[in-house]
Biopython code that builds the backbone (N, CA, C, O; Angstrom):
import numpy as np
from Bio.PDB.StructureBuilder import StructureBuilder

atoms = [
    (1, "MET", "N", (76.637, 79.640, -42.289)),
    (1, "MET", "CA", (76.303, 78.157, -42.425)),
    (1, "MET", "C", (76.934, 77.699, -43.763)),
    (1, "MET", "O", (76.757, 78.351, -44.792)),
    (2, "PRO", "N", (77.659, 76.589, -43.731)),
    (2, "PRO", "CA", (78.297, 75.987, -44.878)),
    (2, "PRO", "C", (77.239, 75.536, -45.957)),
    (2, "PRO", "O", (76.134, 75.083, -45.659)),
    (3, "SER", "N", (77.679, 75.702, -47.189)),
    (3, "SER", "CA", (76.747, 75.299, -48.191)),
    (3, "SER", "C", (76.631, 73.748, -48.186)),
    (3, "SER", "O", (77.563, 73.044, -47.797)),
    (4, "GLU", "N", (75.492, 73.260, -48.617)),
    (4, "GLU", "CA", (75.256, 71.804, -48.537)),
    (4, "GLU", "C", (75.785, 71.139, -49.745)),
    (4, "GLU", "O", (75.787, 69.910, -49.814)),
    (5, "GLN", "N", (76.280, 71.962, -50.801)),
    (5, "GLN", "CA", (76.711, 71.378, -51.998)),
    (5, "GLN", "C", (78.203, 70.781, -51.817)),
    (5, "GLN", "O", (79.040, 71.453, -51.216)),
    (6, "SER", "N", (78.486, 69.660, -52.283)),
    (6, "SER", "CA", (79.841, 69.173, -52.359)),
    (6, "SER", "C", (80.605, 69.661, -53.471)),
    (6, "SER", "O", (80.095, 69.700, -54.591)),
    (7, "LEU", "N", (81.774, 70.034, -53.265)),
    (7, "LEU", "CA", (82.606, 70.431, -54.380)),
    (7, "LEU", "C", (83.579, 69.332, -54.776)),
    (7, "LEU", "O", (84.280, 68.731, -53.961)),
    (8, "ASP", "N", (83.572, 69.113, -56.086)),
    (8, "ASP", "CA", (84.478, 67.999, -56.656)),
    (8, "ASP", "C", (85.743, 68.704, -57.084)),
    (8, "ASP", "O", (85.843, 69.168, -58.220)),
    (9, "VAL", "N", (86.699, 68.789, -56.200)),
    (9, "VAL", "CA", (87.929, 69.539, -56.425)),
    (9, "VAL", "C", (88.979, 68.411, -56.722)),
    (9, "VAL", "O", (89.012, 67.409, -56.008)),
    (10, "LYS", "N", (89.837, 68.578, -57.779)),
    (10, "LYS", "CA", (90.898, 67.643, -58.039)),
    (10, "LYS", "C", (92.266, 68.382, -58.084)),
    (10, "LYS", "O", (92.499, 69.314, -58.854)),
    (11, "PHE", "N", (93.086, 67.908, -57.244)),
    (11, "PHE", "CA", (94.405, 68.593, -57.203)),
    (11, "PHE", "C", (95.319, 67.763, -58.079)),
    (11, "PHE", "O", (95.186, 66.543, -58.172)),
    (12, "GLU", "N", (96.279, 68.472, -58.739)),
    (12, "GLU", "CA", (97.343, 67.904, -59.483)),
    (12, "GLU", "C", (98.611, 68.504, -59.207)),
    (12, "GLU", "O", (98.631, 69.664, -58.797)),
    (13, "ILE", "N", (99.744, 67.824, -59.389)),
    (13, "ILE", "CA", (101.024, 68.350, -59.079)),
    (13, "ILE", "C", (101.562, 68.842, -60.519)),
    (13, "ILE", "O", (101.398, 68.127, -61.507)),
    (14, "GLY", "N", (102.144, 69.962, -60.589)),
    (14, "GLY", "CA", (102.793, 70.487, -61.788)),
    (14, "GLY", "C", (104.208, 70.703, -61.605)),
    (14, "GLY", "O", (104.641, 71.181, -60.556)),
    (15, "HIS", "N", (104.951, 70.376, -62.572)),
    (15, "HIS", "CA", (106.429, 70.491, -62.493)),
    (15, "HIS", "C", (106.768, 71.648, -63.428)),
    (15, "HIS", "O", (106.523, 71.616, -64.634)),
    (16, "VAL", "N", (107.361, 72.693, -62.786)),
    (16, "VAL", "CA", (107.547, 73.980, -63.605)),
    (16, "VAL", "C", (108.963, 74.132, -64.178)),
    (16, "VAL", "O", (109.939, 73.810, -63.500)),
    (17, "LEU", "N", (109.080, 74.609, -65.393)),
    (17, "LEU", "CA", (110.143, 74.924, -66.045)),
    (17, "LEU", "C", (110.191, 76.376, -66.424)),
    (17, "LEU", "O", (109.456, 76.815, -67.309)),
    (18, "PHE", "N", (111.098, 77.172, -65.729)),
    (18, "PHE", "CA", (111.158, 78.632, -66.031)),
    (18, "PHE", "C", (112.323, 78.780, -67.071)),
    (18, "PHE", "O", (113.381, 78.153, -67.014)),
    (19, "ILE", "N", (111.980, 79.699, -68.031)),
    (19, "ILE", "CA", (112.893, 79.936, -69.204)),
    (19, "ILE", "C", (112.915, 81.548, -69.331)),
    (19, "ILE", "O", (111.888, 82.226, -69.309)),
    (20, "ASP", "N", (114.196, 82.062, -69.463)),
    (20, "ASP", "CA", (114.258, 83.325, -69.831)),
    (20, "ASP", "C", (115.548, 83.623, -70.683)),
    (20, "ASP", "O", (116.502, 82.845, -70.674)),
    (21, "ILE", "N", (115.534, 84.728, -71.383)),
    (21, "ILE", "CA", (116.617, 85.071, -72.316)),
    (21, "ILE", "C", (117.561, 85.891, -71.616)),
    (21, "ILE", "O", (117.128, 86.941, -71.143)),
    (22, "VAL", "N", (118.800, 85.600, -71.459)),
    (22, "VAL", "CA", (119.806, 86.378, -70.718)),
    (22, "VAL", "C", (120.243, 87.537, -71.553)),
    (22, "VAL", "O", (120.621, 87.345, -72.709)),
    (23, "GLY", "N", (120.207, 88.815, -70.988)),
    (23, "GLY", "CA", (120.570, 90.016, -71.814)),
    (23, "GLY", "C", (119.315, 90.465, -72.661)),
    (23, "GLY", "O", (119.521, 91.273, -73.566)),
    (24, "TYR", "N", (118.180, 90.062, -72.466)),
    (24, "TYR", "CA", (117.024, 90.504, -73.172)),
    (24, "TYR", "C", (116.784, 92.011, -73.190)),
    (24, "TYR", "O", (116.504, 92.626, -74.219)),
    (25, "SER", "N", (116.896, 92.497, -72.133)),
    (25, "SER", "CA", (116.601, 94.046, -71.941)),
    (25, "SER", "C", (117.512, 94.853, -72.635)),
    (25, "SER", "O", (117.174, 95.983, -72.989)),
    (26, "LYS", "N", (118.799, 94.340, -72.907)),
    (26, "LYS", "CA", (119.828, 95.140, -73.634)),
    (26, "LYS", "C", (119.759, 95.115, -75.085)),
    (26, "LYS", "O", (120.497, 95.810, -75.783)),
    (27, "LEU", "N", (118.785, 94.234, -75.596)),
    (27, "LEU", "CA", (118.663, 94.044, -77.037)),
    (27, "LEU", "C", (117.592, 95.153, -77.634)),
    (27, "LEU", "O", (116.654, 95.564, -76.951)),
    (28, "PHE", "N", (117.815, 95.539, -78.838)),
    (28, "PHE", "CA", (116.932, 96.375, -79.551)),
    (28, "PHE", "C", (115.562, 95.763, -79.656)),
    (28, "PHE", "O", (115.513, 94.533, -79.656)),
    (29, "ILE", "N", (114.427, 96.456, -79.746)),
    (29, "ILE", "CA", (113.096, 95.852, -79.823)),
    (29, "ILE", "C", (112.932, 94.898, -80.882)),
    (29, "ILE", "O", (112.317, 93.865, -80.618)),
    (30, "ASN", "N", (113.405, 95.086, -82.090)),
    (30, "ASN", "CA", (113.245, 94.004, -83.260)),
    (30, "ASN", "C", (114.064, 92.902, -82.868)),
    (30, "ASN", "O", (113.623, 91.810, -83.226)),
    (31, "GLU", "N", (115.293, 92.888, -82.137)),
    (31, "GLU", "CA", (116.018, 91.832, -81.710)),
    (31, "GLU", "C", (115.240, 91.060, -80.578)),
    (31, "GLU", "O", (115.304, 89.834, -80.478)),
    (32, "GLN", "N", (114.600, 91.748, -79.847)),
    (32, "GLN", "CA", (113.833, 91.115, -78.696)),
    (32, "GLN", "C", (112.767, 90.239, -79.304)),
    (32, "GLN", "O", (112.554, 89.101, -78.884)),
    (33, "SER", "N", (112.093, 90.794, -80.309)),
    (33, "SER", "CA", (110.888, 89.942, -80.880)),
    (33, "SER", "C", (111.530, 88.739, -81.669)),
    (33, "SER", "O", (110.946, 87.656, -81.713)),
    (34, "GLU", "N", (112.694, 88.937, -82.269)),
    (34, "GLU", "CA", (113.329, 87.763, -83.003)),
    (34, "GLU", "C", (113.758, 86.709, -81.967)),
    (34, "GLU", "O", (113.603, 85.518, -82.236)),
    (35, "GLN", "N", (114.252, 87.068, -80.880)),
    (35, "GLN", "CA", (114.713, 86.158, -79.874)),
    (35, "GLN", "C", (113.538, 85.404, -79.210)),
    (35, "GLN", "O", (113.663, 84.221, -78.893)),
    (36, "ILE", "N", (112.466, 86.054, -79.014)),
    (36, "ILE", "CA", (111.248, 85.535, -78.371)),
    (36, "ILE", "C", (110.782, 84.445, -79.445)),
    (36, "ILE", "O", (110.498, 83.314, -79.049)),
    (37, "GLN", "N", (110.709, 84.745, -80.678)),
    (37, "GLN", "CA", (110.295, 83.841, -81.639)),
    (37, "GLN", "C", (111.207, 82.607, -81.736)),
    (37, "GLN", "O", (110.716, 81.490, -81.899)),
    (38, "LYS", "N", (112.450, 82.790, -81.643)),
    (38, "LYS", "CA", (113.463, 81.622, -81.709)),
    (38, "LYS", "C", (113.244, 80.726, -80.545)),
    (38, "LYS", "O", (113.227, 79.500, -80.648)),
    (39, "LEU", "N", (113.064, 81.426, -79.348)),
    (39, "LEU", "CA", (112.944, 80.583, -78.223)),
    (39, "LEU", "C", (111.639, 79.664, -78.142)),
    (39, "LEU", "O", (111.601, 78.535, -77.654)),
    (40, "LYS", "N", (110.550, 80.384, -78.730)),
    (40, "LYS", "CA", (109.221, 79.648, -78.949)),
    (40, "LYS", "C", (109.503, 78.436, -79.923)),
    (40, "LYS", "O", (109.088, 77.317, -79.618)),
    (41, "GLU", "N", (110.195, 78.646, -81.075)),
    (41, "GLU", "CA", (110.392, 77.650, -81.951)),
    (41, "GLU", "C", (111.276, 76.515, -81.327)),
    (41, "GLU", "O", (111.045, 75.329, -81.566)),
    (42, "ILE", "N", (112.208, 76.894, -80.588)),
    (42, "ILE", "CA", (113.104, 75.820, -79.874)),
    (42, "ILE", "C", (112.275, 74.965, -78.899)),
    (42, "ILE", "O", (112.349, 73.736, -78.877)),
    (43, "VAL", "N", (111.487, 75.689, -78.099)),
    (43, "VAL", "CA", (110.591, 75.051, -77.078)),
    (43, "VAL", "C", (109.612, 74.063, -77.810)),
    (43, "VAL", "O", (109.476, 72.889, -77.466)),
    (44, "ARG", "N", (108.997, 74.610, -78.775)),
    (44, "ARG", "CA", (107.944, 73.841, -79.499)),
    (44, "ARG", "C", (108.470, 72.544, -80.250)),
    (44, "ARG", "O", (107.771, 71.585, -80.577)),
    (45, "ALA", "N", (109.799, 72.689, -80.455)),
    (45, "ALA", "CA", (110.523, 71.601, -81.198)),
    (45, "ALA", "C", (110.810, 70.389, -80.288)),
    (45, "ALA", "O", (111.120, 69.301, -80.772)),
    (46, "THR", "N", (110.704, 70.590, -79.005)),
    (46, "THR", "CA", (111.149, 69.476, -78.130)),
    (46, "THR", "C", (109.939, 68.488, -78.038)),
    (46, "THR", "O", (108.762, 68.843, -77.992)),
    (47, "GLU", "N", (110.383, 67.231, -78.019)),
    (47, "GLU", "CA", (109.453, 66.194, -78.018)),
    (47, "GLU", "C", (108.574, 66.239, -76.705)),
    (47, "GLU", "O", (107.362, 66.038, -76.785)),
    (48, "GLN", "N", (109.125, 66.476, -75.619)),
    (48, "GLN", "CA", (108.388, 66.594, -74.467)),
    (48, "GLN", "C", (107.286, 67.637, -74.434)),
    (48, "GLN", "O", (106.182, 67.444, -73.924)),
    (49, "PHE", "N", (107.676, 68.747, -75.014)),
    (49, "PHE", "CA", (106.629, 69.855, -75.223)),
    (49, "PHE", "C", (105.432, 69.303, -76.064)),
    (49, "PHE", "O", (104.264, 69.461, -75.706)),
    (50, "ARG", "N", (105.784, 68.670, -77.164)),
    (50, "ARG", "CA", (104.669, 68.134, -78.137)),
    (50, "ARG", "C", (103.822, 67.105, -77.412)),
    (50, "ARG", "O", (102.598, 67.090, -77.542)),
    (51, "ILE", "N", (104.500, 66.218, -76.623)),
    (51, "ILE", "CA", (103.660, 65.210, -76.062)),
    (51, "ILE", "C", (102.745, 65.771, -74.928)),
    (51, "ILE", "O", (101.571, 65.421, -74.811)),
    (52, "ALA", "N", (103.310, 66.596, -74.164)),
    (52, "ALA", "CA", (102.545, 67.039, -72.974)),
    (52, "ALA", "C", (101.489, 67.904, -73.499)),
    (52, "ALA", "O", (100.402, 67.882, -72.921)),
    (53, "GLU", "N", (101.667, 68.720, -74.590)),
    (53, "GLU", "CA", (100.660, 69.582, -75.115)),
    (53, "GLU", "C", (99.524, 68.809, -75.852)),
    (53, "GLU", "O", (98.367, 69.226, -75.800)),
    (54, "GLY", "N", (99.848, 67.718, -76.517)),
    (54, "GLY", "CA", (98.974, 66.771, -77.104)),
    (54, "GLY", "C", (98.091, 66.042, -76.192)),
    (54, "GLY", "O", (96.982, 65.617, -76.515)),
    (55, "GLU", "N", (98.701, 65.897, -74.889)),
    (55, "GLU", "CA", (97.933, 65.090, -73.862)),
    (55, "GLU", "C", (97.063, 66.149, -73.071)),
    (55, "GLU", "O", (96.265, 65.803, -72.201)),
    (56, "GLY", "N", (97.265, 67.402, -73.420)),
    (56, "GLY", "CA", (96.540, 68.474, -72.599)),
    (56, "GLY", "C", (97.078, 68.630, -71.217)),
    (56, "GLY", "O", (96.340, 68.972, -70.293)),
    (57, "LYS", "N", (98.353, 68.387, -71.053)),
    (57, "LYS", "CA", (98.902, 68.413, -69.804)),
    (57, "LYS", "C", (100.141, 69.388, -69.671)),
    (57, "LYS", "O", (101.140, 69.171, -68.985)),
    (58, "LEU", "N", (99.904, 70.459, -70.420)),
    (58, "LEU", "CA", (100.932, 71.496, -70.383)),
    (58, "LEU", "C", (100.164, 72.848, -70.376)),
    (58, "LEU", "O", (99.247, 73.136, -71.146)),
    (59, "LEU", "N", (100.690, 73.663, -69.358)),
    (59, "LEU", "CA", (100.245, 75.081, -69.215)),
    (59, "LEU", "C", (101.451, 75.989, -69.610)),
    (59, "LEU", "O", (102.564, 75.838, -69.104)),
    (60, "ARG", "N", (101.194, 76.846, -70.450)),
    (60, "ARG", "CA", (102.249, 77.944, -70.870)),
    (60, "ARG", "C", (101.979, 79.307, -70.289)),
    (60, "ARG", "O", (100.880, 79.838, -70.448)),
    (61, "LEU", "N", (102.938, 79.877, -69.629)),
    (61, "LEU", "CA", (102.717, 81.224, -69.150)),
    (61, "LEU", "C", (103.777, 82.083, -69.620)),
    (61, "LEU", "O", (104.890, 82.008, -69.100)),
    (62, "PRO", "N", (103.516, 82.946, -70.619)),
    (62, "PRO", "CA", (104.583, 83.925, -71.047)),
    (62, "PRO", "C", (104.990, 84.909, -69.998)),
    (62, "PRO", "O", (104.144, 85.343, -69.217)),
    (63, "THR", "N", (106.386, 85.327, -69.932)),
    (63, "THR", "CA", (106.795, 86.316, -68.946)),
    (63, "THR", "C", (107.437, 87.430, -69.497)),
    (63, "THR", "O", (108.038, 88.187, -68.734)),
    (64, "GLY", "N", (107.405, 87.680, -70.843)),
    (64, "GLY", "CA", (107.997, 88.858, -71.420)),
    (64, "GLY", "C", (109.316, 88.492, -72.078)),
    (64, "GLY", "O", (109.464, 88.612, -73.294)),
    (65, "ASP", "N", (110.272, 88.047, -71.275)),
    (65, "ASP", "CA", (111.650, 87.628, -71.817)),
    (65, "ASP", "C", (111.700, 86.135, -71.755)),
    (65, "ASP", "O", (112.833, 85.653, -71.768)),
    (66, "GLY", "N", (110.728, 85.344, -71.693)),
    (66, "GLY", "CA", (110.852, 83.865, -71.549)),
    (66, "GLY", "C", (109.410, 83.426, -71.193)),
    (66, "GLY", "O", (108.429, 83.898, -71.769)),
    (67, "GLY", "N", (109.338, 82.534, -70.248)),
    (67, "GLY", "CA", (108.113, 81.923, -69.894)),
    (67, "GLY", "C", (108.272, 80.798, -68.840)),
    (67, "GLY", "O", (109.366, 80.400, -68.442)),
    (68, "ALA", "N", (107.100, 80.338, -68.437)),
    (68, "ALA", "CA", (107.112, 79.242, -67.551)),
    (68, "ALA", "C", (106.235, 78.019, -68.193)),
    (68, "ALA", "O", (105.119, 78.255, -68.656)),
    (69, "LEU", "N", (106.728, 76.848, -68.199)),
    (69, "LEU", "CA", (106.004, 75.792, -68.752)),
    (69, "LEU", "C", (105.648, 74.951, -67.491)),
    (69, "LEU", "O", (106.513, 74.687, -66.656)),
    (70, "VAL", "N", (104.333, 74.525, -67.366)),
    (70, "VAL", "CA", (103.932, 73.773, -66.161)),
    (70, "VAL", "C", (103.541, 72.487, -66.789)),
    (70, "VAL", "O", (102.530, 72.432, -67.489)),
    (71, "PHE", "N", (104.321, 71.404, -66.564)),
    (71, "PHE", "CA", (104.056, 70.042, -67.077)),
    (71, "PHE", "C", (103.261, 69.420, -66.030)),
    (71, "PHE", "O", (103.750, 69.372, -64.902)),
    (72, "ARG", "N", (102.039, 68.909, -66.254)),
    (72, "ARG", "CA", (101.245, 68.176, -65.336)),
    (72, "ARG", "C", (101.346, 66.653, -65.749)),
    (72, "ARG", "O", (100.378, 65.925, -65.968)),
    (73, "THR", "N", (102.505, 66.339, -65.810)),
    (73, "THR", "CA", (102.912, 64.861, -66.023)),
    (73, "THR", "C", (104.067, 64.573, -65.062)),
    (73, "THR", "O", (104.275, 65.263, -64.064)),
    (74, "SER", "N", (104.810, 63.511, -65.417)),
    (74, "SER", "CA", (105.931, 63.148, -64.554)),
    (74, "SER", "C", (107.007, 64.211, -64.584)),
    (74, "SER", "O", (107.138, 64.957, -65.555)),
    (75, "PRO", "N", (107.779, 64.270, -63.505)),
    (75, "PRO", "CA", (108.883, 65.306, -63.490)),
    (75, "PRO", "C", (109.877, 64.979, -64.523)),
    (75, "PRO", "O", (110.579, 65.888, -64.964)),
    (76, "LYS", "N", (110.016, 63.724, -64.973)),
    (76, "LYS", "CA", (111.060, 63.320, -65.941)),
    (76, "LYS", "C", (110.748, 64.149, -67.222)),
    (76, "LYS", "O", (111.714, 64.611, -67.828)),
    (77, "ARG", "N", (109.546, 64.372, -67.672)),
    (77, "ARG", "CA", (109.302, 65.055, -68.896)),
    (77, "ARG", "C", (109.859, 66.567, -68.784)),
    (77, "ARG", "O", (110.446, 67.107, -69.721)),
    (78, "ARG", "N", (109.626, 67.170, -67.595)),
    (78, "ARG", "CA", (110.125, 68.448, -67.478)),
    (78, "ARG", "C", (111.620, 68.559, -67.446)),
    (78, "ARG", "O", (112.188, 69.499, -68.002)),
    (79, "CYS", "N", (112.311, 67.552, -66.764)),
    (79, "CYS", "CA", (113.660, 67.404, -66.759)),
    (79, "CYS", "C", (114.247, 67.249, -68.130)),
    (79, "CYS", "O", (115.214, 67.940, -68.449)),
    (80, "CYS", "N", (113.708, 66.362, -68.979)),
    (80, "CYS", "CA", (114.198, 66.161, -70.333)),
    (80, "CYS", "C", (113.978, 67.295, -71.104)),
    (80, "CYS", "O", (114.870, 67.568, -71.908)),
    (81, "ALA", "N", (112.922, 68.086, -71.051)),
    (81, "ALA", "CA", (112.765, 69.398, -71.836)),
    (81, "ALA", "C", (113.715, 70.386, -71.468)),
    (81, "ALA", "O", (114.270, 71.134, -72.273)),
    (82, "GLN", "N", (113.909, 70.377, -70.142)),
    (82, "GLN", "CA", (115.165, 71.365, -69.681)),
    (82, "GLN", "C", (116.455, 70.934, -70.236)),
    (82, "GLN", "O", (117.144, 71.777, -70.810)),
    (83, "TRP", "N", (116.847, 69.770, -70.138)),
    (83, "TRP", "CA", (118.124, 69.325, -70.756)),
    (83, "TRP", "C", (118.324, 69.613, -72.119)),
    (83, "TRP", "O", (119.378, 70.085, -72.546)),
    (84, "LYS", "N", (117.175, 69.296, -72.937)),
    (84, "LYS", "CA", (117.241, 69.580, -74.339)),
    (84, "LYS", "C", (117.352, 71.079, -74.682)),
    (84, "LYS", "O", (118.068, 71.492, -75.593)),
    (85, "LEU", "N", (116.629, 71.830, -73.925)),
    (85, "LEU", "CA", (116.711, 73.397, -74.145)),
    (85, "LEU", "C", (118.217, 73.981, -73.786)),
    (85, "LEU", "O", (118.738, 74.908, -74.406)),
    (86, "VAL", "N", (118.763, 73.352, -72.792)),
    (86, "VAL", "CA", (120.076, 73.884, -72.216)),
    (86, "VAL", "C", (121.141, 73.509, -73.320)),
    (86, "VAL", "O", (122.054, 74.290, -73.587)),
    (87, "ARG", "N", (121.003, 72.337, -73.930)),
    (87, "ARG", "CA", (122.023, 71.924, -74.830)),
    (87, "ARG", "C", (122.010, 72.682, -76.285)),
    (87, "ARG", "O", (122.900, 72.502, -77.115)),
    (88, "ARG", "N", (120.908, 73.536, -76.486)),
    (88, "ARG", "CA", (120.794, 74.346, -77.757)),
    (88, "ARG", "C", (121.599, 75.486, -77.493)),
    (88, "ARG", "O", (121.723, 76.365, -78.345)),
]
sb = StructureBuilder()
sb.init_structure("model")
sb.init_model(0)
sb.init_chain("A")
sb.init_seg("    ")
for serial, (resi, resn, name, xyz) in enumerate(atoms, 1):
    if name == "N":
        sb.init_residue(resn, " ", resi, " ")
    sb.init_atom(name, np.array(xyz, "f"), 0.0, 1.0, " ", f" {name:<3s}", serial, name[0])
structure = sb.get_structure()
């Protein structure tokens, strides 16, 4: 028998940006750590990251040699972040 309680479920669309470091597995351990730190600094320096994080609309998922950023905002913000990261 189904529960009598109503669930208040809210669905959102997330725009995902996957990032990884090419050649990561060929690096020495200390170089891997340095590259991950550098990638984090570059990502955090983007305006789109700071805005989405400040609004509580960003989910970060580390993947070892990179990560996934889920922007719960307009797709434009994810695309702008992607473009700025590619240009570095």
